[in-house]
Each structure stands twice: as structure tokens, then as C-alpha cells.
N, C-alpha and C positions, 0 to 999 in steps of 0.2 A: 852684416852682423846677424848671427843666428840667435833666435830667441826660443828658449825651451820652456814650455808651459807644463807644469805638473798639475795632476788632478787634485781637486780639493778633497780634503779628508772628510769623510762622512761621520767620523766619530764625534760624539757629543761631549766626551770627557777625555781628559789626559790619562793615558795608561802608564802605570808605574810598576816596577819589578821589585819593590820593597818586600821583604819577607812578610808573609801573611799566612796565618794558620786558620784553617776552616775545619770545624768538626761537624760531620754529617753522620747521623745514625750511629754515634759512638766511635767513628773512625776519623782520625785526623789526616788532613791533606794539606799540602803546601800549594799555595796559589802561584801559577807561573806568572801571571800579571793580573792586575786589578785596577779598577777605577771607581769613580762615584756611581757609575751605572751598573757594574757587575764585575765578574771575575772569571778566570779560566783555571780549572783544576786539572793537574796531571795525575797519571797513574790511577785513573778511575776504573774500577773493576766491575761495578754492578751495572753493566749495560743491559742485563736481562730484565731487571725490575724497574729500570728507569726509562721514561718516555719523555719526548719533548712536550713541554707544557706542564710537567709535574711540578708540584710545589714541595720544597724540602726545607725542614727546619734545620738551622745551622747555628753553630757558635762561632763568633767572629773574634779573633785575637790578633791585635796589632802591637808588636813589641816596640817600646819607645823608652830609651835611656834607662834600661834596667828593670822596667815594669811593663806589664801588658795592659793595653786598652782593650777590654773585652765587653761584648754585649751580644744579645740574641737577636737574630733577624730571620728572614725567610727568603729563599731563593726560588726562582722559576727557571727551569731548564729550557735553554734556547738552542743548544747545539750539542750533538754527541758525535765523537769521532773515534771509532774503535781502532783504526789504524795507528793513530798516535796516542790513544788512551786518554784523550782530553774530553773534558765536560765543561761547557760554557753555560753560565747562568747569569741572570740579572737580579739585582736586589728588589725585593717587594716589601713595601710597608716600612721603609726607614723613617724613624722619627726625626723631628727637626734638629734635636740636639746631636743625634748620631750623624746626620748629614753634615752639620756644621763642623763637627770634630774631624770627620774624614776630609772635608774640603780644606780645613786648616792644615792638616797633615800633608795633603798633596801639594798645596800651594807652597809650603816651605821647602818641599823636595824640589819643585821646579825652580824656585829662586836660588837653590843651592845653599841655603843656610837654614839651619834649624834653630828655632827659638829655644830659650832655656825651658826646663821642665816646669818652672813656676808659672810661666806664661801659658803653657798648655793646660796646667791644672786650673788656672784662672779661667781659661776658655771653657773648660768643662763645667765649672760651677756657675758661670755667668748665664743669665736668662737668655733664651733664644728669641722671644718676642721683643722686638725693639719698642722703645718708647715713642709714642706718637709725637711728631714735631709740629703738627698743625694744630692751632687752637680750636676749641669748641666753637660752635656757631653761636655768636652773640648778637650780631646785627638782627634787627627785627625781620628783615626780608629772608634771612636764613633759618629762622626759627619755624618749626612746623606749625601750620595753622591750627590743627586739632590734635591733641594728645589725650590719651585715655590712661589716667593713673590707675592701673589695675589694683595695686596694693591698697590705695586709698579707697577705691570703690568696695573692695572685699571687706576692708575693716569697717567701713561705714555700714555695709549691709549686715555684718555680724552684730554690731552694736544696736542696730535697729531691731533685729530679730530678738536679741537678748532683752532689750527694753520692753518690747511687746510681750514677751514671755513673763517678765517680772510683773508687769501691770496686770496681765491676765491672772497670774497666780494670786496677786494681791486682791484683785477684785473678787475672785472665786472664794478666797478665804473670808473676806468681809461679808459676802453674800451668805455663805454657809453658816457663819457664826452669829450674824446679827440680823440678817434679813430673811432667814428661813429657819425651819426646824427639821432636822433630819433624824431618822430612826432606822435602825436595822432590825428591830423587833417586829418584823412583819413577814408574812408568808402567804402563799397561795393555798386556798382552802376549797374543798368540795363537800357537799352534804354526805355525811357518813352516818349509818345507822347499824345497830347490832342485829344479828340473826340469832333467834332463839329456837330451842328444841320444842316440838309440839307434843312430845310424849316421852315416857320413860323407855329406855331401850339401849341398843348398841348401834353405833354408826357403822353401817354396812358398806357404804360407798360414798366417796367425795368426788363429785362429778368434775369440778373445775379446780385448777391450781390457782394459788394467789397470783394476782396481776393479770389473769387471763380474762378476756372480754366475755361478758355474759349478756344475753338478751332477756327481756322480761318474760317470766313464766317458766324459764328453764330450771330443772331440778338441780339444786346445789348439794343437798345431802339426802341420802337414803338411810332411814333409821329402821332397824329390825328390832321388834319387841317380842321377847320369848313368851310373855303372857298372852299377847294377841295371837301368836301362832298356835299356842296350846288351846286357846279358846276357839279358834277356827277349826281345829281338829275335833274338839268335842261337839261343835255345832254340826259338822259333817256326820259324825257318828249318830247323833240324835235324829238327823234327817233321814239317814239310811234305816235306822231302827223303826221310825214311824212309817216309812214306806213298806217295810217288811210286814209290820202289823196290819197296815191297810190291805195288803195283798192277801193276808191270811183271813181277814174278815170278809173280803169279797168272795173268796173260795167257800167259806162256811155259809155265807148267804146264798150262794148258788146251790149248795147241797140241800139246804133247808127248803128252798123254793122247789127244787126238783122232787123232793120227797112229798111235800104237801101239795104240790101241783097248784100252788097259789102264792101270790105275794102279800096276801092280806092276813096271813097268820101272825100271831102275837110275836113269835120268835123272829120271824122275818122282818117285822117292823123294828124290833130292837136292834137287829143287826144293821138295818138301813141307817138308823140314827147314829150308831157307833162309826159306820163308814163315813158319814158326813163329818163327824167330829175329827176323825183321823185326817181327812182331806184338809180341814181347816188348820190342823196342827202342822201338816206338811207345808202349807202355804206360809204359815208363820215362821217355821224353821228355815224355809228358803229365803224369806225376807231378812231374817236375822243373819244368815250366812252372807248374803249380799252386802248387808250393812258392815259386817266385819271386813269383807274384802275392800269396801270403799274406805273404811278406816285405815286399812293397811296401805292403800294408795295415798291416803292423806299423810302418811308418815314421811313422805318426801317433802323436804323444805325447798320451796321454789324461790326464784329470784324476784324481789319486789319490783325491779325495773332494770333497764339497761345500765350496766356498770361493771364492777369487778370486785373480787374479794381482796381487800388490802391486808387483812390479818386473819390467819386461820388459828383459832383457839383450840379446836378439837379435831383429831385426825381419825382415820379409819380404825375401827376396833375399839374406840373409846366408849365407855359406858356413860350415858348422859341421863339427866332427869328432865322432866317437863319444865320448861321455862329457863333452862340453863343456856348461857350464851355460847354459841358455836363459832361465830366469826364476826368480823367487821366488814360491812359492805359499803362501797363508795359508789354513789350515783354518777352516771356519765352526763354531767352538766358542765356548763362553762364555769371555770373557777372564779372565785372572788378573792380579792386581796384584803387581808385583815391585818391591821396594825394594832399592837398592844402598847398603850401609853400609860403614863402615870396620870394622876388626877390633875396635877398642875399643867402637864403638857396638853391634856384634853381640853382644859379650860380656854386655851388659846384658839380652839377650832370651833367652827359652826358648820351646819349642814351646807352642802354645795360649795365648800371651800375647795380651791384648786390644789392639786398635788401632782407630783411627778414620781412615777414608779420606774425603778431600774433593777435589772437582773441580767445575769450572764446568759440566761435562756431566752431573753427577749432581744429583738433587733433594735438596740438603742433604748433611749428613755421613752416612756409612754405617758401621755397626759391622763389625768384622772381627776375625780372630785369626790368629796366626802358624801357617802350615801347614808350612813347611819352611825350613831354614837351610842353605845350602851355600856352599862356597868356590869362587870362579871361577878364581883364580890364586894361587899361593903366593909369588909374587915381590913385592918392594916392600912388605912388610908393615910395616916400620919407618916408612916415609914416610907412612903413613896413607891409602894408596890404597883406593878403594872396591872391595874384592875379595870382599865377602860379598853374596850374593843371598838376600833374604828374601822368600819367596812368601806372600802373604796370601790368606786365604779370606774373601770378603765375604759377609756375611749379608744379601743383598739381590739383586734382579735387576739385573745390570749388563750384560745381553746387548747393549744398545744402545750401550755405551761403545766408541768406535772404538779399534782397536789403535794403540798408540803415543801415546795421550793422556797427557800428564803429569798426575800427581796429587800431592797432599800427604798424608803419612801421619804420624799422631801416635801414639806408643807411650806410653801412660800407665803405664809400668813402668820406672822408673830405680831406682838404689840408694836415693835419698832417698825415693822413693815406696814402696819395700819396707819402709822403717822405719815408715811410717805405716800400712801394711797395705792391705787391699782397699778401705777407705773412701775412699781418694784416687782411686779409679777410678770414674767416673760410669757406665761401661758394664758393670760387673762383674755386675750382676743379669741382663743380657741374654745374656751368653756363659757359660752355666753348663754346658750339656750338649753337649760337642763331638761325641760319638758319634752323637747323635740328629739332627745337622744334615745 
């Protein structure tokens, strides 16, 4: 008996010849055969632009009982045959529902019987993912030993942060309104003094601009006085006239001595006396002229110390009188913090009470203490006008704080705070030794 063995088929899927329309780059082709793995298209013309391994977007249309089952998919070119005009490709990225639908269609063709259209539509609408048939792990040995409930942890953390924030805001509100006294009527101050004119005249030159740094003794203003200039001219004329008269007397004295051949004549003696008086007048006129020049130099208004002009009241060319204010000068010293309070607010404070200074020009809050309390004006006390000036000593370097900068000051020392004692003051441990600061 002869036994014939056939080679095993290497195909993974059954190939069918059912009509199938494929649309690639806007051109429709009929598949010669197709399966779940791929298809073969005839009459392929674009061999020039197509290479093996290229991916093509295509539209898939499968006719079924009067309607088309269509979806979009992607093909990968696996073979090109220019002699027969065929192009073979395989499906890439088929979804589970598309694969299930094609598998259902091919199986019905192989069996030789097609199901009604209702069953096919039901197959399309049914979910692809099957329902699990095994129960969840309920025995103790199948339950994981450690589980981290992420949602529970996140929710708990959120409520913890929210609760801490609420308690912090509540505590801050109670402290600010009941255990401390805050005021925004405070600013940084530096010593400022006015600059006055020393004589009548006209401002000839302003040496420095406002806000420009000035050292001690530098000239700020140069004042030109027309009367002084005129007086200097007259003094020069008087000096020159006296010199001319002296020279004339010396010549006359020489002539008299030469004629009389003696210095002891009466006329020669009178001329000698007049020459001595003229020399004294020349010395006095010279001293007067030098005094006028010194007075002219004194017309320059000099800087009293290192600092700057913060406000210029008179400019170049302005006519000024003696004692008139020319500018406001700020001394270059460390600023002090001055808070302006009402009389009732100042009554709650004493010297060396702690305070906290806050400003956007400072790096955080700075501890301070009350250095002095003084009254500015005794009027309008009943109306609550801010007539009390409280000077604060800041325990930090605030030299870079510009003068006039508004600051906020918190005094953690009210009547209610005194009932609780020093524990209500968070800065009490810092400000203990006032004399050593």
C-alpha cells in the first residue's frame, strides 16, 4: 500500500475569496483573496512609490446581505509582484471587535451556512471582553498581605492639610485681633534738616541733584550776589587809586629831596608823612578786598554731613533772600522705625515692649522693641487723632531700608496679652537684654 504524505500548510489563517473592497489612497481595489492575517490585491499600479515594509492606510468594506461592513485599518506591504500586478499586505492594528467580526464571517463561510443578519448585528453590538468566570480571591491565603489604598491615603492627607490650614488661620486671626495690636501707620525715618541761604542773591549753580550722595563739606549751592560783586569792583578801584596816589607822592618826594639836597626840609617831611598814610590806606584797602573775596567764597552752601538732598526747593537762577529755605537734606544714618498711634493705643505700651516689624523691603519679619514714646500734639486727643510717636529699635541691619518706606508693626502686648503673661509673646526669648544691644 502506497502512502502519500502532503506537506503541512504553513498558513495561520484560512484564506477566502469572498468579495472584499479595499480603498487605498482614494483608489478602490478588489481583493483576490483575504484572511484574518492579510489580503492580496490585484491590478496594483503604484509599484514605483511602494516598498516592502511600507504602511498604508486603507478602508475595509465587506458586503453582507445588502449592506457593507466597513472600518478603517492599516496595512503593511509584505510582497510586490510586478509580473502579476499583485500586492500582498498584512493587517496591522486590528481592534478586538474588528477581529471578532472578521473571524465570525470567515467561520460561517467555512461551515457553509451564513447566520441571519440579526445574529451578525448582535455580534457587532456585543462586548468583546468576556466576563470573568473565576470568582475573586476570598480565602485568607489568597488575599494579598499588604495593600495600599491610594485613594484613602490621598483623601486623608488632603483633610489633614485642610485641617492644619484652618487651625493656622483661626489661630492667626485670634492672635492678631485679641493677643496683639497691629498698625500700618508706621514708616522708616532718617534725620532731615532744611538748608538755608546765607545771603541775598541769585543761585548760580546747584552742584548735586536730588537723591545723589554727598559727603560732608561739599558745596551744594553757589549763590551770586550782585551787590557783593559791585562792592568788590569798587574796592578794587579804591585800591588802585590809592596806589596811584602813593606813587605820585613818592615821585614828588624824590624831586623835593633832589632840589633841596636834604631829607630834613619841611616839605620833604610832610611828603614822608603823606606817603606813610597812603601805605596804611593801601594795606586797609587790600584787607577789605580780601574780606570781600572771602565773603564771596562763603556764599557757597556746604553739606552739613554725609547724606543727600531729598527735596530741592530752589533751582538755578532763582532769586533768594538770606535765611530762605533752599532744600531738605537727609543725613546718611541708619533709619529708625516710627509708628504713629492714638492715645488709647499708646497707653497699652511701655518702654522696651517687644514688637515685630514687617515690610516688603525686608527679608521677612524683624524683631524690635519700643525705644521711646512721645506726644506730637496735645490737641484733638478726644477725637482719637494719631498724636503719639513710638520709635522702635530694630534688632537687625536695616541700613538698606529707604527712608519713607511704609512698614507694618505688630505689638504683641495688649491688656489681654498681659493676662496670659510672656508666653503669648513668641519673641520674648529674643529681646531679653536691652542694655547689651
